[in-house]
ZADO-1210 file (C-alpha; in nm, 4 decimals, padded with zeros to 6 digits):
<atoms>
<atom x="05.2947" y="06.2897" z="01.2968" code="MET" pos="1"/>
<atom x="04.9546" y="06.1766" z="01.4129" code="GLN" pos="2"/>
<atom x="04.8032" y="05.8693" z="01.2456" code="PRO" pos="3"/>
<atom x="04.5064" y="06.0637" z="01.1056" code="ILE" pos="4"/>
<atom x="04.7401" y="06.3321" z="00.9614" code="GLU" pos="5"/>
<atom x="04.9450" y="06.0526" z="00.7980" code="GLN" pos="6"/>
<atom x="04.6274" y="05.8952" z="00.6457" code="LYS" pos="7"/>
<atom x="04.5071" y="06.2329" z="00.5095" code="ILE" pos="8"/>
<atom x="04.8521" y="06.3095" z="00.3777" code="LEU" pos="9"/>
<atom x="04.8586" y="05.9784" z="00.1921" code="SER" pos="10"/>
<atom x="04.5267" y="06.0598" z="00.0331" code="ARG" pos="11"/>
<atom x="04.6661" y="06.4017" z="-00.0704" code="ILE" pos="12"/>
<atom x="04.9788" y="06.2361" z="-00.2159" code="TYR" pos="13"/>
<atom x="04.7572" y="05.9913" z="-00.4043" code="GLY" pos="14"/>
<atom x="04.5844" y="06.2825" z="-00.5836" code="ARG" pos="15"/>
<atom x="04.9111" y="06.4330" z="-00.6876" code="GLY" pos="16"/>
<atom x="05.0455" y="06.7840" z="-00.7058" code="ARG" pos="17"/>
<atom x="04.8026" y="07.0611" z="-00.7950" code="GLY" pos="18"/>
<atom x="04.4985" y="06.8943" z="-00.6256" code="TRP" pos="19"/>
<atom x="04.2921" y="07.1408" z="-00.4286" code="ALA" pos="20"/>
<atom x="04.0633" y="07.0237" z="-00.1466" code="PHE" pos="21"/>
<atom x="03.8582" y="07.1156" z="00.1579" code="THR" pos="22"/>
<atom x="03.7838" y="06.9263" z="00.4809" code="LYS" pos="23"/>
<atom x="03.4656" y="06.8004" z="00.3051" code="THR" pos="24"/>
<atom x="03.6865" y="06.5713" z="00.0917" code="ASP" pos="25"/>
<atom x="03.7901" y="06.3747" z="00.4047" code="PHE" pos="26"/>
<atom x="03.4761" y="06.4089" z="00.6232" code="VAL" pos="27"/>
<atom x="03.3350" y="06.0618" z="00.5297" code="ALA" pos="28"/>
<atom x="03.6422" y="05.8936" z="00.6911" code="GLU" pos="29"/>
<atom x="03.7600" y="06.1138" z="00.9712" code="PHE" pos="30"/>
<atom x="03.6042" y="06.3373" z="01.2426" code="GLY" pos="31"/>
<atom x="03.5770" y="06.7106" z="01.1463" code="GLU" pos="32"/>
<atom x="03.7813" y="06.8331" z="01.4428" code="ALA" pos="33"/>
<atom x="04.0574" y="06.5821" z="01.3560" code="ASN" pos="34"/>
<atom x="04.0559" y="06.6826" z="00.9866" code="ILE" pos="35"/>
<atom x="04.0833" y="07.0566" z="01.0833" code="HIS" pos="36"/>
<atom x="04.3771" y="06.9833" z="01.3118" code="GLN" pos="37"/>
<atom x="04.5534" y="06.7700" z="01.0529" code="ALA" pos="38"/>
<atom x="04.5186" y="07.0231" z="00.7726" code="LEU" pos="39"/>
<atom x="04.6339" y="07.3068" z="00.9949" code="SER" pos="40"/>
<atom x="04.9338" y="07.1006" z="01.0916" code="GLY" pos="41"/>
<atom x="05.0262" y="07.0126" z="00.7355" code="LEU" pos="42"/>
<atom x="04.9825" y="07.3763" z="00.6261" code="ALA" pos="43"/>
<atom x="05.2145" y="07.4958" z="00.9065" code="ARG" pos="44"/>
<atom x="05.4721" y="07.2412" z="00.8002" code="ALA" pos="45"/>
<atom x="05.4521" y="07.3780" z="00.4400" code="GLY" pos="46"/>
<atom x="05.3441" y="07.0385" z="00.2951" code="THR" pos="47"/>
<atom x="05.0107" y="07.1860" z="00.1867" code="ILE" pos="48"/>
<atom x="04.9122" y="07.5517" z="00.1215" code="ARG" pos="49"/>
<atom x="04.6084" y="07.7430" z="00.2316" code="ARG" pos="50"/>
<atom x="04.4694" y="07.8907" z="-00.0875" code="VAL" pos="51"/>
<atom x="04.1640" y="08.0773" z="00.0523" code="CYS" pos="52"/>
<atom x="03.9341" y="08.0371" z="00.3447" code="HIS" pos="53"/>
<atom x="03.8814" y="07.6604" z="00.4000" code="GLY" pos="54"/>
<atom x="04.0550" y="07.5556" z="00.0741" code="VAL" pos="55"/>
<atom x="04.4033" y="07.4062" z="00.0533" code="TYR" pos="56"/>
<atom x="04.6158" y="07.2614" z="-00.2272" code="ASP" pos="57"/>
<atom x="04.9208" y="07.0386" z="-00.2639" code="TYR" pos="58"/>
<atom x="05.1400" y="07.2937" z="-00.4461" code="PRO" pos="59"/>
<atom x="05.2950" y="07.2198" z="-00.7842" code="ARG" pos="60"/>
<atom x="05.6695" y="07.2966" z="-00.8277" code="HIS" pos="61"/>
<atom x="05.8811" y="07.3992" z="-01.1095" code="SER" pos="62"/>
<atom x="06.2638" y="07.3715" z="-01.1078" code="GLU" pos="63"/>
<atom x="06.2838" y="07.7160" z="-01.2641" code="LEU" pos="64"/>
<atom x="06.0043" y="07.9009" z="-01.0910" code="LEU" pos="65"/>
<atom x="05.9805" y="07.7168" z="-00.7525" code="GLY" pos="66"/>
<atom x="05.6254" y="07.6886" z="-00.6061" code="GLN" pos="67"/>
<atom x="05.3575" y="07.7599" z="-00.8701" code="LEU" pos="68"/>
<atom x="05.0260" y="07.9410" z="-00.8366" code="SER" pos="69"/>
<atom x="04.7260" y="07.7320" z="-00.7429" code="PRO" pos="70"/>
<atom x="04.5330" y="07.5592" z="-01.0201" code="ASP" pos="71"/>
<atom x="04.2249" y="07.7759" z="-01.0336" code="ILE" pos="72"/>
<atom x="04.0181" y="07.5015" z="-01.1920" code="ASP" pos="73"/>
<atom x="04.1094" y="07.2589" z="-00.9131" code="GLN" pos="74"/>
<atom x="04.0090" y="07.5295" z="-00.6542" code="VAL" pos="75"/>
<atom x="03.6729" y="07.5820" z="-00.8328" code="ALA" pos="76"/>
<atom x="03.6102" y="07.2035" z="-00.8248" code="GLN" pos="77"/>
<atom x="03.7004" y="07.1855" z="-00.4589" code="ALA" pos="78"/>
<atom x="03.4510" y="07.4638" z="-00.3730" code="LEU" pos="79"/>
<atom x="03.1825" y="07.2933" z="-00.5815" code="ALA" pos="80"/>
<atom x="03.2279" y="06.9658" z="-00.3907" code="ARG" pos="81"/>
<atom x="03.2222" y="07.1499" z="-00.0569" code="LYS" pos="82"/>
<atom x="02.8949" y="07.3295" z="-00.1351" code="PHE" pos="83"/>
<atom x="02.7436" y="07.0611" z="-00.3510" code="ASN" pos="84"/>
<atom x="02.7206" y="07.2902" z="-00.6543" code="TRP" pos="85"/>
<atom x="02.7170" y="07.1908" z="-01.0169" code="ARG" pos="86"/>
<atom x="02.9576" y="07.4161" z="-01.1942" code="ILE" pos="87"/>
<atom x="03.0622" y="07.4744" z="-01.5578" code="GLN" pos="88"/>
<atom x="03.3622" y="07.6836" z="-01.6875" code="PRO" pos="89"/>
<atom x="03.2278" y="07.9695" z="-01.9008" code="SER" pos="90"/>
<atom x="03.3748" y="08.1878" z="-02.1793" code="GLY" pos="91"/>
<atom x="03.7469" y="08.2555" z="-02.1644" code="ASP" pos="92"/>
<atom x="03.7836" y="08.0117" z="-01.8799" code="THR" pos="93"/>
<atom x="03.6615" y="07.7246" z="-02.0914" code="ALA" pos="94"/>
<atom x="03.8811" y="07.8376" z="-02.3896" code="LEU" pos="95"/>
<atom x="04.1835" y="07.8425" z="-02.1657" code="ASN" pos="96"/>
<atom x="04.1128" y="07.4978" z="-02.0158" code="LEU" pos="97"/>
<atom x="04.0714" y="07.3494" z="-02.3641" code="LEU" pos="98"/>
<atom x="04.3923" y="07.5023" z="-02.5016" code="GLY" pos="99"/>
<atom x="04.2024" y="07.7264" z="-02.7500" code="LEU" pos="100"/>
<atom x="04.3394" y="08.0373" z="-02.5792" code="SER" pos="101"/>
<atom x="04.6828" y="08.0939" z="-02.4187" code="THR" pos="102"/>
<atom x="04.5760" y="08.4028" z="-02.2385" code="GLN" pos="103"/>
<atom x="04.5161" y="08.3582" z="-01.8697" code="VAL" pos="104"/>
<atom x="04.1726" y="08.4935" z="-01.7895" code="PRO" pos="105"/>
<atom x="04.1603" y="08.8090" z="-01.5804" code="GLY" pos="106"/>
<atom x="03.8635" y="08.6491" z="-01.4100" code="LYS" pos="107"/>
<atom x="03.7978" y="08.2711" z="-01.3978" code="TRP" pos="108"/>
<atom x="03.4241" y="08.2467" z="-01.4468" code="LEU" pos="109"/>
<atom x="03.2069" y="07.9446" z="-01.3717" code="TYR" pos="110"/>
<atom x="02.8326" y="07.9102" z="-01.4176" code="LEU" pos="111"/>
<atom x="02.6851" y="07.7529" z="-01.1107" code="SER" pos="112"/>
<atom x="02.3524" y="07.6301" z="-00.9753" code="ASP" pos="113"/>
<atom x="02.4634" y="07.7770" z="-00.6356" code="GLY" pos="114"/>
<atom x="02.4655" y="08.1452" z="-00.5411" code="PRO" pos="115"/>
<atom x="02.6865" y="08.4004" z="-00.7161" code="SER" pos="116"/>
<atom x="03.0162" y="08.4327" z="-00.5308" code="ARG" pos="117"/>
<atom x="03.3687" y="08.5607" z="-00.5851" code="GLN" pos="118"/>
<atom x="03.7028" y="08.4597" z="-00.4355" code="TYR" pos="119"/>
<atom x="04.0428" y="08.6098" z="-00.4648" code="THR" pos="120"/>
<atom x="04.3195" y="08.3413" z="-00.5200" code="ILE" pos="121"/>
<atom x="04.6597" y="08.5139" z="-00.5072" code="GLY" pos="122"/>
<atom x="04.6529" y="08.7603" z="-00.8006" code="GLN" pos="123"/>
<atom x="04.3521" y="08.5971" z="-00.9703" code="GLN" pos="124"/>
<atom x="03.9776" y="08.6193" z="-00.9298" code="VAL" pos="125"/>
<atom x="03.7514" y="08.3060" z="-00.9217" code="LEU" pos="126"/>
<atom x="03.3845" y="08.3948" z="-00.9765" code="ALA" pos="127"/>
<atom x="03.0759" y="08.1797" z="-00.9719" code="PHE" pos="128"/>
<atom x="02.7652" y="08.3195" z="-01.1492" code="ARG" pos="129"/>
<atom x="02.4307" y="08.1730" z="-01.0686" code="GLN" pos="130"/>
<atom x="02.2806" y="08.0428" z="-01.3868" code="SER" pos="131"/>
<atom x="01.9745" y="07.8584" z="-01.5154" code="ALA" pos="132"/>
<atom x="02.0183" y="07.4831" z="-01.4868" code="LEU" pos="133"/>
<atom x="01.9887" y="07.4405" z="-01.8616" code="LYS" pos="134"/>
<atom x="02.3389" y="07.5875" z="-01.8919" code="ASP" pos="135"/>
<atom x="02.4856" y="07.3599" z="-01.6300" code="THR" pos="136"/>
<atom x="02.2607" y="07.0590" z="-01.6800" code="GLY" pos="137"/>
<atom x="02.4972" y="06.8546" z="-01.9029" code="LEU" pos="138"/>
<atom x="02.6012" y="06.5332" z="-01.7173" code="LYS" pos="139"/>
<atom x="02.9636" y="06.5227" z="-01.8301" code="LEU" pos="140"/>
<atom x="03.2096" y="06.7940" z="-01.7436" code="ARG" pos="141"/>
<atom x="03.3627" y="06.7421" z="-02.0901" code="GLU" pos="142"/>
<atom x="03.0313" y="06.8143" z="-02.2600" code="SER" pos="143"/>
<atom x="02.9872" y="07.1383" z="-02.0694" code="GLY" pos="144"/>
<atom x="03.3405" y="07.2533" z="-02.1471" code="LEU" pos="145"/>
<atom x="03.2928" y="07.1915" z="-02.5169" code="LEU" pos="146"/>
<atom x="02.9597" y="07.3733" z="-02.5319" code="VAL" pos="147"/>
<atom x="03.0746" y="07.6720" z="-02.3298" code="GLN" pos="148"/>
<atom x="03.3976" y="07.7070" z="-02.5338" code="ALA" pos="149"/>
<atom x="03.2161" y="07.6933" z="-02.8652" code="LEU" pos="150"/>
<atom x="02.9614" y="07.9385" z="-02.7422" code="LYS" pos="151"/>
<atom x="03.2421" y="08.1773" z="-02.6328" code="ALA" pos="152"/>
<atom x="03.4200" y="08.1409" z="-02.9683" code="LEU" pos="153"/>
<atom x="03.1049" y="08.1924" z="-03.1832" code="GLY" pos="154"/>
<atom x="03.0192" y="07.9958" z="-03.4944" code="LYS" pos="155"/>
<atom x="03.2222" y="08.2193" z="-03.7295" code="ALA" pos="156"/>
<atom x="03.5523" y="08.1547" z="-03.5407" code="HIS" pos="157"/>
<atom x="03.5333" y="07.7744" z="-03.5413" code="VAL" pos="158"/>
<atom x="03.7644" y="07.6370" z="-03.8083" code="ASP" pos="159"/>
<atom x="03.9428" y="07.3130" z="-03.8805" code="THR" pos="160"/>
<atom x="04.2265" y="07.4044" z="-03.6315" code="ALA" pos="161"/>
<atom x="03.9767" y="07.4463" z="-03.3446" code="VAL" pos="162"/>
<atom x="03.8072" y="07.1162" z="-03.4342" code="VAL" pos="163"/>
<atom x="04.1440" y="06.9450" z="-03.4386" code="ALA" pos="164"/>
<atom x="04.2432" y="07.0962" z="-03.0994" code="THR" pos="165"/>
<atom x="03.9145" y="06.9766" z="-02.9449" code="LEU" pos="166"/>
<atom x="03.9494" y="06.6315" z="-03.1046" code="ARG" pos="167"/>
<atom x="04.2965" y="06.5924" z="-02.9481" code="GLN" pos="168"/>
<atom x="04.1643" y="06.7051" z="-02.6061" code="TRP" pos="169"/>
<atom x="03.8657" y="06.4781" z="-02.5966" code="LEU" pos="170"/>
<atom x="03.9198" y="06.1180" z="-02.4959" code="ASP" pos="171"/>
<atom x="03.7819" y="05.9047" z="-02.7858" code="PRO" pos="172"/>
<atom x="03.6189" y="05.6748" z="-02.5253" code="GLN" pos="173"/>
<atom x="03.3843" y="05.9564" z="-02.4308" code="LEU" pos="174"/>
<atom x="03.2649" y="06.0329" z="-02.7818" code="HIS" pos="175"/>
<atom x="02.9396" y="05.8351" z="-02.7721" code="ALA" pos="176"/>
<atom x="02.8519" y="05.9725" z="-02.4202" code="ARG" pos="177"/>
<atom x="02.9331" y="06.3339" z="-02.5154" code="VAL" pos="178"/>
<atom x="02.7099" y="06.3015" z="-02.8315" code="LEU" pos="179"/>
<atom x="02.4242" y="06.1713" z="-02.6196" code="ARG" pos="180"/>
<atom x="02.4748" y="06.4439" z="-02.3532" code="ASP" pos="181"/>
<atom x="02.4749" y="06.7316" z="-02.5931" code="THR" pos="182"/>
<atom x="02.2023" y="06.6365" z="-02.8357" code="ARG" pos="183"/>
<atom x="01.9662" y="06.9099" z="-02.7008" code="MET" pos="184"/>
<atom x="02.2157" y="07.1952" z="-02.7366" code="VAL" pos="185"/>
<atom x="02.1958" y="07.4689" z="-03.0062" code="THR" pos="186"/>
<atom x="02.2098" y="07.3194" z="-03.3560" code="GLY" pos="187"/>
<atom x="02.5325" y="07.4704" z="-03.4797" code="TRP" pos="188"/>
<atom x="02.7220" y="07.3701" z="-03.1592" code="ILE" pos="189"/>
<atom x="02.5958" y="07.0181" z="-03.1838" code="TYR" pos="190"/>
<atom x="02.7100" y="06.9908" z="-03.5466" code="GLU" pos="191"/>
<atom x="03.0615" y="07.0900" z="-03.4375" code="ILE" pos="192"/>
<atom x="03.0513" y="06.8444" z="-03.1458" code="VAL" pos="193"/>
<atom x="02.9644" y="06.5759" z="-03.4061" code="LYS" pos="194"/>
<atom x="03.2690" y="06.6801" z="-03.6150" code="GLN" pos="195"/>
<atom x="03.4965" y="06.6562" z="-03.3102" code="VAL" pos="196"/>
<atom x="03.3641" y="06.3046" z="-03.2396" code="CYS" pos="197"/>
<atom x="03.3313" y="06.1702" z="-03.5900" code="GLN" pos="198"/>
<atom x="03.6845" y="06.1595" z="-03.7197" code="GLU" pos="199"/>
<atom x="03.8064" y="05.8744" z="-03.5072" code="SER" pos="200"/>
<atom x="03.4850" y="05.6911" z="-03.5653" code="GLU" pos="201"/>
<atom x="03.5555" y="05.7116" z="-03.9332" code="GLY" pos="202"/>
<atom x="03.9045" y="05.5734" z="-03.8758" code="ARG" pos="203"/>
<atom x="03.7916" y="05.2897" z="-03.6571" code="ALA" pos="204"/>
</atoms>
């Protein structure tokens, strides 16, 4: 194995199984031609998998099922890094990522400040929809996920179980930053974000 291939592989191993990436993730350290050659070699060897044009992943495995499907959220983030887009999971995608829905979305939809594009990943569709920056302008990924999930659920469907699930999901260390980040969102959504963040503050 070439030294550059070995270095790239060690970076991939460091990120763990499920990580998706493009050559952009290595371009600061290695020459583009070398990266392309290394990734092609690793894909041929079956160490990494080509997910779609220019995107690879380090496949997850299950003892029962063998090699698992790509993590679509990881693929979306890899594409966002490649094209320098800001993206935000929307609707059913946000609900699924937060554990508020067990249904796998038919289409994984992300709002983006880049162009609208669609990719087929195995049996699933990954779509980016160009959106006004106000929808993707939250600094923290966690803030955006919360806001999009609550928007998708609708005020009437948010109950104590939903708040409890979100509270469990959100790292308490992010509470203050999420509250600052979301203070300009729709009133009822901000009230629920406050509920999600307040419980542990009350216990502290």
